[in-house]
C-alpha positions in Angstrom: -35.0 209.4 167.5 -33.7 210.6 170.5 -31.8 209.1 173.2 -32.3 210.4 176.7 -30.5 208.9 179.9 -31.9 207.7 183.0 -31.1 210.7 185.3 -33.0 213.0 182.6 -35.7 210.3 182.4 -36.3 210.5 185.6 -36.2 214.2 186.2 -38.4 215.2 182.9 -41.0 211.8 183.3 -44.4 213.6 183.1 -42.9 216.1 180.0 -41.5 213.0 178.2 -44.7 211.3 178.6 -46.6 214.0 176.9 -44.1 213.6 174.0 -44.5 209.9 173.9 -48.1 210.7 174.1 -47.8 213.2 170.6 -45.9 210.7 169.0 -42.2 211.5 169.9 -39.8 208.5 169.9 -37.0 208.1 172.7 -35.2 205.6 173.8 -34.4 205.9 177.8 -31.0 204.4 178.2 
């Protein structure tokens, strides 16, 4: 499981949504 900081999550939100849809797990911290 990856940990992603909040700034990176804001920048790459659509990519992260796609990864989550594929079953990828990550924590936004």
